C-alpha positions in Angstrom: -3.2 13.7 -8.4 -1.2 16.9 -8.8 -1.0 17.0 -12.6 -4.1 18.1 -14.4 -4.8 16.2 -17.7 -7.3 18.8 -19.0 -5.1 21.5 -20.5 -3.2 19.0 -22.7 -6.5 17.3 -23.6 -8.0 20.6 -24.7 -4.9 21.5 -26.7 -5.0 18.1 -28.5 -8.7 18.5 -29.3 -8.1 21.9 -30.8 -5.8 20.2 -33.4 -7.9 19.3 -36.4 -6.2 15.9 -36.8 -8.7 14.0 -38.9 -6.7 11.1 -40.4 -4.1 11.5 -41.8 -3.7 15.2 -40.8 -1.7 15.9 -37.6 -2.2 19.7 -37.2 0.4 19.8 -34.5 -1.0 17.1 -32.2 2.1 15.1 -32.0 4.2 18.2 -31.4 2.1 18.8 -28.2 2.7 15.2 -27.0 6.4 15.5 -27.7 6.7 18.8 -25.9 5.0 17.3 -22.9 7.3 14.3 -22.8 10.8 15.7 -23.5 11.0 17.6 -20.1 10.2 14.2 -18.5 13.4 12.7 -19.9 11.9 11.0 -23.0 14.0 10.6 -26.2 11.5 11.3 -29.0 11.7 9.9 -32.5 9.3 11.1 -35.2 8.5 8.5 -37.9 6.6 9.5 -41.1 5.3 6.9 -43.5 3.0 6.8 -46.5 2.7 8.5 -49.9 2.9 12.2 -50.3 -0.8 12.6 -50.6 -1.4 10.5 -47.4 1.6 11.2 -45.3 1.2 9.9 -41.7 3.2 11.3 -38.8 4.0 9.0 -35.8 5.8 9.4 -32.5 7.9 6.9 -30.5 9.2 8.2 -27.2 11.2 6.2 -24.6 12.6 6.9 -21.2 15.2 4.4 -19.9 17.0 1.5 -21.7 16.6 -1.4 -19.3 13.8 -3.9 -18.9 11.1 -4.4 -18.1 9.9 -2.2 -21.0 6.3 -0.9 -20.6 4.8 0.7 -23.7 1.6 2.8 -23.8 0.0 3.0 -27.3 -2.5 5.4 -28.6 -3.5 7.7 -31.5 -4.0 11.4 -32.0 -6.0 11.1 -35.2 -9.8 11.3 -35.1 -12.7 10.5 -37.3 -14.5 13.2 -39.3 -17.1 15.3 -37.4 -19.8 15.3 -39.9 -21.8 18.5 -40.2 -20.5 20.8 -37.5 -23.9 22.4 -37.4 -25.2 19.3 -35.7 -22.8 19.8 -32.7 -23.7 21.9 -29.7 -20.2 23.5 -29.9 -17.4 23.7 -32.3 -16.2 20.0 -32.6 -12.6 21.2 -32.1 -13.2 23.7 -29.3 -12.1 21.6 -26.4 -14.6 23.4 -24.3 -15.3 22.4 -20.7 -18.9 22.8 -19.7 -21.0 21.3 -16.9 -18.1 19.1 -15.8 -17.4 17.6 -19.3 -14.7 18.1 -21.8 -16.2 18.5 -25.2 -14.9 17.9 -28.7 -13.8 15.3 -31.3 -11.3 13.0 -29.6 -12.3 13.9 -26.0 -13.3 10.2 -25.6 -11.4 8.5 -28.4 -8.7 9.1 -27.5 -7.0 12.4 -27.0 -8.4 12.6 -23.4 -6.9 9.2 -22.7 -3.4 10.3 -24.0 -3.6 13.4 -21.8 -4.6 11.3 -18.8 -1.6 8.9 -19.4 0.8 11.8 -19.7 -0.6 13.3 -16.4 -0.4 10.0 -14.6 3.1 9.4 -16.0 4.2 12.8 -14.8 3.0 12.1 -11.2 4.5 8.6 -11.3 7.9 9.9 -12.3 7.8 12.6 -9.7 7.2 10.0 -7.0 9.5 7.4 -8.6 12.4 9.1 -10.3 14.6 6.0 -10.0 11.9 3.5 -11.2 13.0 0.2 -12.7 12.9 -0.6 -16.3 11.8 1.8 -19.0 8.6 3.5 -20.4 7.7 4.2 -23.9 4.8 5.7 -25.9 3.8 4.7 -29.4 1.5 7.4 -30.6 0.2 7.2 -34.2 -1.7 9.4 -36.6 -3.2 6.5 -38.6 -5.6 4.4 -36.4 -9.0 5.6 -37.5 -8.6 5.1 -41.2 -6.2 2.9 -43.2 -4.1 1.7 -40.2 -1.3 1.0 -42.7 1.3 3.7 -42.1 0.9 4.0 -38.3 1.4 1.5 -35.5 2.2 -1.4 -37.8 5.1 0.5 -39.5 6.4 1.9 -36.2 6.5 -1.6 -34.7 8.6 -2.8 -37.6 11.0 0.1 -36.9 11.0 -0.7 -33.2 11.9 -4.3 -33.9 14.7 -3.3 -36.2 16.1 -0.9 -33.6 15.8 -3.1 -30.5 12.9 -1.2 -29.0 10.3 -4.0 -28.7 8.5 -3.8 -25.4 7.9 -6.5 -22.8 4.3 -5.5 -22.4 1.9 -2.9 -23.9 -1.2 -1.1 -22.9 -3.5 0.5 -25.5 -5.5 3.4 -24.1 -8.7 2.9 -26.1 -11.9 3.8 -24.2 -12.8 0.3 -23.0 -14.9 1.1 -19.9 -18.7 0.7 -20.3 -20.6 1.8 -17.2 -17.9 2.7 -14.7 -14.2 3.5 -15.1 -12.2 0.2 -14.8 -15.1 -2.2 -15.4 -13.6 -3.7 -18.7 -10.1 -4.7 -19.8 -9.9 -5.9 -23.4 -7.4 -8.8 -23.7 -8.2 -9.6 -27.3 -10.2 -8.7 -30.3 -12.0 -10.6 -33.0 -10.6 -10.7 -36.4 -12.2 -8.8 -39.3 -12.3 -9.7 -42.9 -14.2 -8.6 -46.0 -15.0 -10.6 -49.1 -16.2 -9.5 -52.5 -17.7 -12.3 -54.6 -18.9 -12.1 -58.2 -20.7 -15.1 -59.8 -20.8 -15.2 -63.6 -23.7 -16.7 -65.5 -25.2 -16.5 -69.0 -27.5 -13.6 -69.7 -30.9 -14.4 -71.2 -34.6 -13.7 -71.4 -36.4 -14.7 -68.2 -39.1 -16.4 -70.3 -36.5 -18.7 -71.8 -34.6 -19.5 -68.6 -33.3 -22.9 -69.9 -31.2 -20.9 -72.4 -29.6 -18.8 -69.6 -27.6 -19.5 -66.4 -28.9 -17.3 -63.6 -25.9 -16.1 -61.5 -28.2 -14.8 -58.8 -29.5 -18.3 -58.1 -26.0 -19.7 -57.8 -24.9 -16.8 -55.6 -27.8 -17.3 -53.3 -27.1 -21.1 -53.2 -23.5 -20.4 -52.2 -24.4 -17.9 -49.5 -27.4 -19.6 -48.0 -25.4 -22.4 -46.2 -22.9 -19.8 -44.9 -25.7 -17.9 -43.1 -28.0 -20.8 -42.2 -25.9 -21.8 -39.1 -23.4 -20.0 -36.9 -19.8 -20.3 -38.0 -19.1 -21.6 -34.4 -20.5 -21.5 -30.9 -17.8 -19.2 -29.5 -14.7 -20.0 -27.4 -13.5 -19.5 -23.9 -12.9 -15.8 -24.3 -14.8 -14.9 -27.5 -18.5 -14.8 -28.6 -19.5 -16.7 -31.7 -18.1 -15.6 -35.0 -20.5 -13.8 -37.4 -20.8 -13.6 -41.1 -22.9 -10.7 -42.5 -24.0 -10.0 -46.0 -23.3 -6.3 -46.3 -24.1 -5.7 -49.9 -25.7 -7.2 -53.0 -25.4 -5.9 -56.5 -26.8 -7.1 -59.8 -26.9 -3.9 -61.8 -30.0 -5.0 -63.7 -32.8 -2.5 -64.2 -34.9 -4.9 -66.4 -37.4 -7.3 -64.9 -37.4 -9.7 -67.8 -33.6 -10.2 -68.2 -31.5 -12.7 -66.4 -28.2 -10.8 -65.7 -24.7 -12.0 -66.7 -23.3 -11.6 -63.2 -24.2 -10.9 -59.6 -22.1 -9.8 -56.7 -22.2 -9.9 -52.9 -20.2 -8.3 -50.2 -19.5 -10.1 -46.9 -18.0 -9.1 -43.6 -16.8 -11.7 -41.1 -15.9 -11.1 -37.5 -14.2 -14.2 -36.2 -12.8 -15.6 -33.0 -9.8 -17.7 -32.3 -11.4 -20.8 -33.8 -10.5 -19.4 -37.2 -7.9 -17.6 -39.3 -8.7 -15.5 -42.4 -7.0 -18.1 -44.6 -9.3 -20.8 -43.2 -12.3 -18.7 -43.7 -11.3 -17.8 -47.3 -11.0 -21.6 -48.0 -14.5 -22.0 -46.6 -15.9 -19.4 -48.9 -14.3 -21.0 -51.9 -15.8 -24.3 -50.9 -19.2 -22.8 -50.7 -19.0 -21.3 -54.2 -17.6 -24.5 -55.7 -20.4 -26.5 -54.1 -23.0 -24.2 -55.8 -21.4 -25.0 -59.2 -20.5 -21.3 -59.6 -18.1 -19.7 -62.0 -16.9 -16.9 -59.7 -14.3 -14.4 -58.7 -13.5 -14.0 -55.0 -11.4 -11.4 -53.3 -10.8 -11.3 -49.6 -9.1 -8.7 -47.3 -8.3 -9.1 -43.7 -7.8 -6.0 -41.6 -6.7 -8.0 -38.6 -6.6 -11.6 -37.4 -8.1 -12.5 -34.0 -5.7 -12.3 -31.1 -5.8 -13.1 -27.4 -3.5 -12.3 -24.5 -4.1 -15.2 -22.3 -4.8 -14.3 -18.6 -1.5 -14.6 -16.9 1.0 -12.5 -14.9 0.6 -9.4 -17.1 -3.2 -9.5 -17.2 -3.4 -10.4 -13.5 -1.1 -7.5 -12.5 -3.1 -5.1 -14.7 -6.3 -6.2 -13.1 -4.9 -5.7 -9.6 -3.8 -2.2 -10.4 -7.0 -1.1 -12.0 -9.0 -2.6 -9.1 -6.8 -0.8 -6.6 -7.2 2.5 -8.4 -10.9 2.4 -9.3 -12.4 0.1 -6.7 -13.9 -1.9 -9.6 -13.0 -5.4 -10.5 -12.5 -5.4 -14.3 -14.2 -7.9 -16.6 -11.9 -9.5 -19.2 -13.5 -8.8 -22.6 -12.8 -9.3 -26.3 -15.8 -7.6 -27.9 -16.0 -4.6 -30.2 -14.2 -3.9 -33.4 -10.5 -3.9 -34.2 -7.8 -1.7 -32.7 -4.1 -1.2 -33.1 -3.6 -3.8 -30.4 -3.9 -6.4 -33.2 -0.5 -5.3 -34.5 1.1 -5.1 -31.1 0.0 -8.6 -30.2 2.5 -10.0 -32.7 5.3 -8.6 -30.6 4.4 -8.8 -26.9 1.5 -9.2 -24.5 -1.0 -6.4 -24.9 -4.3 -5.3 -23.3 -6.5 -2.3 -23.6 -7.8 0.0 -20.9 -9.2 3.5 -21.0 -12.1 5.8 -20.4 -15.9 5.3 -20.9 -16.6 4.9 -24.6 -20.3 5.9 -24.7 -19.7 8.9 -27.0 -16.9 7.9 -29.2 -17.4 8.7 -32.9 -20.7 10.5 -32.0 -21.9 14.0 -32.4 -21.2 16.0 -29.2 -18.4 13.6 -28.2 -17.4 14.3 -24.6 -15.9 12.8 -21.5 -16.2 13.7 -17.8 -13.4 15.9 -16.4 -13.6 14.0 -13.1 -13.2 10.7 -15.0 -10.1 11.9 -16.8 -8.6 12.8 -13.4 -9.4 9.3 -12.2 -8.1 7.7 -15.3 -4.8 9.6 -14.8 -4.6 8.2 -11.3 -5.3 4.7 -12.7 -2.5 5.0 -15.2 -0.2 6.1 -12.4 -1.2 3.0 -10.4 -0.6 0.8 -13.3 2.9 2.1 -13.8 3.6 1.6 -10.1 2.4 -2.0 -10.4 5.0 -2.8 -13.1 7.9 -0.3 -12.6 8.0 1.1 -9.1 
């Protein structure tokens, strides 16, 4: 490696870019890319009180088109007093880069830019084209970021042939995990209506709590499925229960429950919504049900793209990656609608934590791995 990713990573961390604020983060990325021959387009979406800035940058116009996707927004720090240093200091101490975003994922973006710089220096006449899709709306609503930029890309003939999301996927050693899919995630809010009454005269009332429990019990009594070839079993969790009844001798008029379902490729959110309706109907409930899906499950089947990515990471790190689909959601769920996508990045052991940090040496190795990946596809 000849390009050091640390200065850019430090500069990015010093931007207080808690979603949807940008605080100059995308300007830094753009200024790093333009001297490398990238045409940069800034795309802002969302209402005035939640305006999200995004960056699309591309070098070249031919195929194959390789896209790197990431985000410069970060989650809130919590009380800064709980941190050993200023969360936005970007300090380097004892071989670690410290600050919010060091792990997730400003460090990763800086590593990609460093690896990209070295790749272009060694391969100025590479085949195909390279693009970066960097959003400021991944950690919160995820409405006015990657999903909107992809719509713009499709409308303007910029859809890539393959994409790599730089989320911190590694667990114990750099390169040990590639994510080739993610479970879907949906929430459900259910309210069962009954007839209020005195608990001593229960026959004159209709207890909505009993019907709510009767509807939910079968849903949690057995697993939704036993998993699939690349996914663990789906899970349904009751995350809230609300009656709003301070009296011990009153049967309430309504009762509500809140559910979160993480589901594999055996299901769709529409199918699961039908399953919830069926459970409430079977309990004889008068109810209202609202569901919201933040992302369907997706899978990039192991094939030429995944195999080539695995080879490159193994060559760069000396580690054979495991193909994985665990964890929460990421912006890869949007990209999967357009092209094959996988995720690979740094160790994720401190993401979203107090004293978030990443190893300086690891960021250098990650930059080298990204260079190797580009060589695999475009050299």
